[in-house]
N, C-alpha and C positions, 0 to 999 in steps of 0.2 A: 898433923894426923898420928895418927898411935900406929904402931905394927904392927903390920900384918891387916889394916884394914883396908892399904893402897888397891884398889883394883875389885873390890868387894862389890859383887851384883846385887842390883834392890832386890828385895823382896819381891817372889812373884805373887802377881794382883796387886802393885804396887803405883801409885797413881802416875809415874812417872812411864807405867807398863802401857796404860792401855790406847794412846795415841798409835804406838807402834803396832798394836795388834788392829785396831779401827785401820790404820791403811794396809795391813795384812789381810784383812779381810775383803777389802775393796780390790783390794789387786787378784783376788782368787773368783772375785764374780766379775773380772772387768772381759772373760772371755764371753759372760754373755751377752750384753751392750750392743755387740756386731749384728751376730745375727737377731737380737730383738728390734736393731733398726731395720735391718734388711726384710722382716719378715712385716712390721707396719709398712714402710716403703709398697712392698709388695700387694699389699692390702689394700692400702689407697689408689695405686694403680687400677688393680682389680673393677671397685668400684668406680673409677673416675671412666675406663670402658664400657661400664654395665651402664651407668649414665648416658654415654654418646652412642652407643646403639641404641638405648630406648629410645633416646631425641631425634635419632636417624630415622627410625619408624614412621610408616605414615601416618600424618598429626602429628607427630613429636616433634621439640623445639628445633633440634637441625634440621628434620625436613621441610618446616613452615618459614627458618631462614632460607634454603635451597632455593623454593618458591619463588618468595619474596622479590630473590636474587635473580632467577628467573623471569620474574614478570618486568623487573628494572630494565635487563638487560634486553626483551623485548620491544619495551617501549624505547628503547635506545633505537630499533633497526636491528636486533640481533636475533633475526628470525630462520628458519629454515630456508633457503630460496631454490636448492638445488643439493641433488643427491645423485653421488656420481657411483656407478656401480663398478667395480674391475675384476678380471679374471672371470665373470661367468659366459663360458660355453653353451653348457648342456644342461644345466640349473631354467625350468621354468622360468619366464619372466614374472608371469601374472601370482604363481606362487610366489617367488621369490618378494614381488613387491606384498604381498600379503602380510609375509613375515616378516620386513622389517617394519613397516608398519608404521612410516613415518608420514607427514604430511608437512606442503610446503606451507609457512607459515605460522606451524610449533617456535616457541620460544627453542633458540636452540640448546640453552643451557639446560632445557628440561627435556632434552631428549635423554632415554637409559642407556647408555650406552653399551653396558654388558650384559642389561639383559636383554637388547634388540641383537645380540651377536650370540649368545645363546638358543635365541630364536630362530636365527638362519641355519645356528649350524643341526637345528633337528630335521632338517632339510636330508631326504636322502643322498640327493647328489653331493652334497655340501660335506667335507671333512674338516675345512676350519676355514674359521670368518672372526675379523676382526673389524670392528665400526669406531671412523674416529671424526671428531669434528674439525673443523676448517675454518677458524673465526675467520669473518663474523654471518657467514649466511651459509655456510655446505659441509653437506655430511660425507666421508668417504667411507662407502662399505665394500670389503675387499674378501673375495673367497679364491680358497682352493679347492676345488672339485676335486671329487676321487675321478679316477681313470678307469674306465673299462678294460679290462683285461681278458674277459670268456665269456660266452653265453653260457648257461647252468640250465640244463634240463632235469626236471623231476618232476614225476609223472604225470606228462603231457603236460607241466607247467616251463615257461621261458621267462629267465630273469640274467640280467646281468647283473653282474660279479666284479667286484675291483681284486685287487693281485691278493689281499687277505685271504678270500674268500665273500667277505661281507656284500651284501645284496644292493644295487643300486639304484634298480630300477626294474619293472616287470611290461613297462611301456613304451612303445617304439623301437622293438627290439631289431625288427628287418634295418635299420638305418645302420646297424652296427654287423650284417652279417658275416663280415670279412674276419669275426673275430674267431677262435676256436670253441670247439664248441665240447663241455664236459657235461656228461651223462651220469645219474643216478643217484643216491643219497650217500652223503660226504664228498664226494665229487670236489664239492668248489673250495672247500678248504682245504684239498691238495691238490689244487690243480698246477698252482705255480711252478712245484717245483719240477712237474710232468712235461709241462709248455714249454718251461727255459729247455730244459734235454732235447726237445722237438723242437726251438727253433736255434739250437747249438746245428743240428743237422738241415740245415735248407732242403737239401733232395729231398729227403724222408717226409718235412712237414709237410706239402703241400700234397703227397698224396693222404695225410689224413682227415678222413672226414669228421668222425667225431671220436673221443674218448670216454668208456663205459668204465665207471667205479664198479669193481665185480665185490659185493659183501662185504663193502668198507674196509678192501685191502687191500687190493690190486686192482690193476689196468687190464683192458681189453681197447685193441687200437682198432676202429673199423674204416678200414681205407675205403676210400671211392670206387676201387675196382669191384668190390663184393668181398674181399679179403678180409680175413681176422685175424690179428696179432697178439696171441697171447704172451702179456707180461709176465716177469715173478714178482710178488710180496716183499718190499724191501728192495727192492734191485731193480724197479725201473728205469734208472739212468743207465746203467749201464747194459743193460739189455738193449735198450735205443742206440748207444754207441755199437753193441754187437750187429743188431741187426740195418744198421749205416755200412756195416762193412761189409756185411754179407750183400749187401745190392751194390755196393762198388765194386765186388769184387765177380759175381756170379750172377746178379740183377736175379737178385733172388723176386723180387716182388714183381717181377715184368711176368712171371710164369704165371702156368696156369694154377693156381693153387688157392683152394677155401680156405685151410686155417694153417699157420704159421706160429708152432707153440714152443714158444723160450723159457718154459719155468723151470726145464732143468737146464744148469750149468754147463753140464758136462756135455750135452747133447739137445738136439733138436728136432721135433715131431713134427712132419708138415703132412699135410692130406688134401691131395690133390680134387679136383672140379669134382670128378667124374668119381671119385670117391664119395663123396658129399651124398648125407641122409637125403634123401629125398623131400622137396617140401610138401609141406603140410596143404591139402588142398584145401579153397578159401570155401566161402558160401556161395551157393548155389547161385548161377546167373539167375534172373527175372525174362522169363521169359517174356520176347516181344508182343507188342500188343497188337491181335490180328485185326483186320478190321470185319464191320460184323455187314 
């Protein structure tokens, strides 16, 4: 080899250069391969899920398969013979049975578990429901019922409410007459904090006939003695504790008072019964029937 030729490079674009350039090009494009593969796989999964959902619709292939399996199981004796209900206390049984809509003799595999639970949860007394198959022949319905927390009176209408202020029912209210009574628009969602504060002072809570929501902002306590206690806006809990302390020290609520006003934090305003405004005259009495 002539001197100076050793180590010389092949001319650019020579035949020997072409394989190297091809490998370089493939190496540069390799990063696209994995995203393309993932995208194609995701598209395939999406298409399969779409086909499955369509087949699961009424009349679809999956639905027909499910119905066929249910019918075969029914011929083998797997039908509903028992419907057990757990947790029912106040939900009317006829209304609950109508919502369950499962009949003895139905193929047990054909019972729509999720739909039945959703129908039950639409009932006002029901907070949560589960429906379970126990093969070969039993359906179990479990209820978590709303707990009546208070009676709410609004524009003369009485309703039972739960702790969150949701209406439970407006029927058979007298069965729950020992519950606290809250009155007025906006009283239901605000009742829990007030009632908890009263329950923390049992000597005071027993004297309260009703709690009236005033302008959606604050409370008046109507005592069984006829006294009205005006509580401050936003500070009802502290005012109730203060009232209980005044009763324990001075017997405040045993006095002849018409109004106890606690709306001012630095003072208390008392209005005795004698200083109360005279009662408005009622409608005139109808004259007694005279013998003719």
